[in-house]
C-alpha positions, 0 to 999 in steps of 0.5 A: 500499500502506498502510504503517499496517497490522499485516500490511504493517508486519510482512510484510518483517521476517517474511520477514527473520527467516524461519529463525530461531526466532519462538516456543518453546512449552513444553507441560509435556511437549514444547517446540516450536520455531516459526520466523518463516517457520513463523508466518506460513505458520500465520497464512495457514492460518488465514486461508484457514481464517477465509474458508472459514467465511465469516469477512470482513472487518469480523466479529468473532472472539473469542480465549479462551485461553491465550498459545500459538503459535496464539494468535499466529498467530490474531491476524495471520490477523486484520490480514491477512483484516481480520476483527476479534479480541476477546481476552479475560482467560481468568479471565472468566466464561463468562457475560461471553464470551457477553454480549461475543460477542453484543455484537461480533456474533462469528461465531467464537471461539478457546479451549482445550478445557479451557474449556467455553462453552455458545454459538451460534458456531463455536469451534475449540480451541487444541489442535486448529488445528495438525492443521486447519491442515495440511490447508488451503493457505496461500492466501486472497483477501486483502482491502484493509485500510486503517490506520483499519480496526478491528484489535482490540476490547479490552475493560477490564472483566471483568463484564458490569455495564458493559463497554468495549470499546476500538476500536483501528484498525491505525494505533493499534498500529502508531503504538505499535509504530513509537515504541516500537521507537525506544526499546527497541532491542532485540538479536535475539539476546534471548529473551522470555519470557511470562508476562502474558496476550496478552489485554492490549496491554502483553504484546502490544506489549511481549512480542510485537509489538516483539520479532517487529519485532526478529527476537527469539524468544519463549517461552510456558509451558502453565503459569505456576508458578514450578518452570516459569518458573525451568525455562524461564529456564535452559533457553532462555536467557531474556534479558527477561521482561516483567512486572508490579511484584508479580512483582519483589516476589514474586521479592525476598521469596524472595531475601531468605527464601533469606538469612535462612534462611542468617543472612547478612542484615548480608553481603547488605546491605553487597554491596547497598550496595557494589553501587550504587557498582558498575557494572553489570558488576560487580554481575552478578560480585557477586551470581552466585549469584542470576543463575545461580538466574535461568539467567544470561542474564536481565538485563531486567525490562520493567515496567508495569501498576501502580506500582513500589515503589521499594525494590523497583526500588532492589533489582533494579538493585543486583543486577544487573538493569536494570528498565524502568518504562513507562506506558499504557493500553488506549485508547493502544495502550498505551505512553506513556512508557517508560525507555530502556536507554541512559538509564534514569531509576529510579523513573520510568516514563520520557519520552514515546515520539515521536510521541505528546503529554502534558500535566498538568492543574492537578490533575495529571491525565494527557492523551494525544494521538497516533495511537496513542489510540484512536478511542472506545468499541465501541457506547458513544458515551455515553463519548466526551465524558467520556474524549476532549477536544478530541483528548486521551484523559483516564487518569485517571492523576495524575502529576508530569514532572521538568525533564528530561521524566521521568514519575512515576504519583502515583495513580488519580483513581478510587482517590483517597480525599477526605478530609473536610477536603478533601484528596486521598488516593492509596491507592497512597502509603500502601500502598507504605508499608505494603508497606516494613514487614517482616510486610506481604506487600501492602496494600490502602488503601480510602475506607470511609463511615462515617457521613456521612465517608469513612475511610482503611482498609487492609487487610493482607496479612500474611506470617504469621499471628502479625502484629501488625497495631496495631503495624504501622499505628502504624509506617506512620502515624508516616512518613505526612502528617497527611490520609494517617493510617490510620483503620482497617483489617483483616487478610486472611486468604486466600492473597491478593488477588483479582487480574486476570491482570496481578496488579493487586488488584481493589479491588472486591472486596476493598471488596464484603468489607468492606462484607459485614462479613466481619470479626471485631470491628473489625479482622480480615477472616474469608473461607473456606479454599482448599476453595471452588476445590479443591471445583470441580476436584474437581468438574470431574475426578470428575464426582461430586456436590457431596454426595459430595466431602466432607473425608473422601472419597478421592480413588480410592475414594469419588471413582474418581478414577484414576492418569491422572486424577491427573495432570490433578488435579494439572495444574489445581491447578497451572494454577488454584491456582498451587500446585507440586504433584507427583502422586506425592504424591497417591494414590488413598488421599488425602482431600480433607482431606489434599490441602488441607493438601498444597496449604497445605503446598505441598510440594516436588517431589522430584528426578529419578532419571533418568540422563542419561548413557545420551544421551551420545555415548560411550554410543551408542557403547558401546551399539553394542559391547555388542548387537554383542558381547554381546546379538546373539551371546546372542539369536542363539544362542537364538533365530531371528529373523524380522523382517517390515515392517523398511520401515516406518523407511524415511521415518519420522524420529525421534521416534517410540512404538514400542509392543509386546506384552509375553510375556518379560523379552527383549522389550526386547533382541529388539525393539531387535535387530529394529531398523535401528541408524539408528533403533535408536540413537536409541532409549530403552526405557521399564521399570517404575519400581518394578522398579527400586526393588525392585533398589534395596533396602537390605536386599539383601546386599553381593553381591546389591547388587553384582549388582543394580546392574552388572544396571542399569548394563548394562540402561542402557548396553545398551538405554538403558533409563528407570524409567517410573512406572506408578502415582504419578509418571506425570507427571515420568516424562512430563516426562522421556520429553518432554524426550528427545523434545525432542533426538530420541530415540524411545521404546519401551514396552509398554502391557500394563504387566506381563508376560503370564502366558499370552502373550496380548496383555492389556488395554493400561494408559490411561497409553500413551494420555496419553503418545501425545496429550501427546508428539503424535509418530506410533505403530509398533505391534510384535507378538513372536510365539515369544517366550514359549515359549522365555523366559515370565514365570517365567524370568530366562533362556532355557530352549530355543531356538526362532523368534521373529517381530517384525512392524512395523505402519505409523506411526499419527498420532492426530488432536487430537480422540482421547481418551486412552482411544480412543488406547489401545484402538486400539493395544491392536486394533493390535498384538493383530491385527498 
């Protein structure tokens, strides 16, 4: 058995931790928890699926999807079958994906259903994979895998001009995991939050392979918006984040902004100065309020991918967070050096890992050797001599090493500016100086041709529009050496620089903007507003022609974007533009101009009005007493209840959805009492939120308010009712429903949305299809007959006695390819003809 293969390296580890949580996947509405055994079972089933579709050892498969359990299982399945994984960043264009698929001869691909591409190869959507592999046994023919077999081809460029596919073998990746595991000794109780894409080797190795090696858990998010990240930190007790410097910089800025708003800058600075003299546990105590905001458990940031400003690193270390910097490249699988928990050295990228060697050329360029170093570039033998010299890999980075072996990175040789005086200038040094100056959010320093000379040009990303750019340049130049001084500058007016998914500035695009003279006068670079990407988002949701998408166009009347589509619109805006947007602020009357203003202002999402106490143990006990002593006698007095299909619940576990027709105010009470207690005790009832709001009207008299509050409390306690939005704000209702289902609660809902005025089943609202698909649980249809005649929509109290029949149908599970509308129509049919 070759131990230098990923599958043989991980087999015993995964089985040792079989019942522990490996992956937590927060979909936005539900939280899925996958054990190590479940993860490996999925990988085996996917391996079978690969082979069933003709993917043999040496075949290539493209993985072009956001982080998810299916992404991980797909990669592990590649290691099991010898299929070569070609992971691609989700931000690359479909044309690039097609180019890489053609170059690698890929015969299949994995993507999200939200990513469209025209291609002849077989594609699986990650959203469909759980359903597909459920029908596939975890058995496959294991080929003989060797350490020198290719495991991945990782592309380091996102353009079709000159993509470089880095070949990484099993031996390369296993060597890096093994050496990194000796330095980074994780505790199995640590919980990681993944925010960088798995298509990048930094996240793959440090955020996936090493945590799995130690039995840790990893949380993936469907969205990377700040609110979702902060919620995950609190809910999942996250202890460690693998990240890039920009995230730490932005989090620091947010903290300092809050301190400034409270007019406590001096006190905070004194606390920082004091903290530097204290042990780490006392620093945590001193800054307890900050740690609490991050969930209280977070204490490690593993940072790489770009240089980290010393001021930012010192800040986080001072408040009691350990910042561990490392250095690596895709070609080295990827980590070359890193700091350890036991002996970290601030402002360095640590020591070289065991099993690797580094040396510095006379110019300071870093050369790397070891089993982790790639054998070369895919189908690019012309590049070998350029990057590989006598078994050493030329990194293109310039560094210096102290007497204890700690490495400091000075910059990239390709970014280096050679001045007319023959001096080497590293932009990173100048950017670090600029970024320390108040008012500068970030900066990008470039070498621009001016006549026959290269001048140092700084592009500033300001914190606000009234920045004094000239003064900032003067302040920076006062601290820079003569050969580093900035000679020209401009101000970037987009919300941010173009960046990679690891948040590195894409310098070539900044350079292109400057070269195309998008400049006002000699100083300010002018660029377009947010309407560009927003235009594409609205077009994808509304399917309207571009000519109709105007600033004054309303989402509803002009673009026909209904309430369901507005949920999708808000989600895509959050995903693509990084703006936390509550779709309750977006109505059918909202114009595109107003939507742009809303995005620019980044409105804060309103707090939840959901009550959590009805789910408590004491409330469950009280509910049984109320139902037995009050509600059941009331129903029995007026109603002779016949129940058909009660046995449908005998093998059904929570959570599930219970849907029914809606013809009387007594529907929820009668339907709940028709259920067995073991089912009823874990049922919540979704009621129209606007009815709750009407009952909370401030115009009512004191007596009426007391009556309403008492009735509301009785409904909350007796039937476990919660408000569900029928119009704007659906997303918040879905989030609460998902959270409740994660805790084992089932939900009763009436999809007609309002009471029937003649007792017949009316058209179901499309929101039920959205609810079913996003919750991914079975649905039990039910039909109530005879209750309309006893108490119809006009009355608040039964008008006569009579017989009521409740029929329960068979539980229904929908495959992933069903649309919201198809689910809605099918459920309406089931209830109508039950």
